[in-house]
N, C-alpha and C positions, 0 to 999 in steps of 0.2 A: 645512250640508246641501248647499248649492250647490257648495261646494268639493269635498266628497266625491263628489258625482255627476259633476262635471267630471273628477276624478281617475280614477274608475272608467271613464269613457267614453274618456279620452285614453290610458289604459294600452295597450290593443290597438293604437291608432294608432301610438304610439311603438315598439311591438314590430314592427309592420309596416314602419315606416321603417327600423329597425335591420336587419331581415332583408333588406330591399331593398338597403341599402348593403353588407351582408355578401356578397351575390351580385355586384352590380356598382354602382358609383357612379351610373351613369345610371338604373338601376332605382330606387335610393333617392331620387334627385331627382324622378323621375316620381311615385312614391308620395307624397312630401312635398308636391308641387304639387297632386296630386289631393285630398289631405286638407285642405290649406290652402283650396282652392276650396270644399270641403264645409263648412269651419268658418265661413265668412262668414255664410251664412244661419242656421247654428246659433247664432252669437253674436247675430245680430239677433233670433232667436226668444227668446233669453235676456233681452235688454235690454227688449223690448217690455212684458212684465209689470211690470218695474221702473218703467217710465215710467207705466204705468197706476196704479201705487200712489202714486208721488210727484208726478205731473203736472208734473214739471220735467225738462227734457232734461239739464241739466248735473248735477243731483243723481243722476239715473239713471246717467249716464256715469261719475260719480265712484264710485258704489257698485260698478258693474260693473268698473271699472278696479282698485279695491282688491281685489275678489275675485280677479281675474285675477292681480294682482301677488302676492297671498298664495299662490295656487296655484303660481305659477312659483317662488316661494322654496322651497316644500317639494318 
C-alpha cells in the first residue's frame, strides 16, 4: 500500500521534472531541486509512524529503505 501511494504521489513530480527539462535544462534542474527539498520532510513524515510501531530506529530505517528500493526498481 505504501509503495502504491508513493508511486501515485511521485508520478506527477516526475512528469513535472520531465516537462521542465523539455523546455530548458535549467528549469528541469530547478524543479528537481524544489521537489527534492519537498521530499525530505515527506520522507521524515513517512518514517516517523514506522518508528512508532517498531520503537527501533534501525529497524524503521531498514523497512523504509526496502520500500524505497522496491519502489525505485519498479
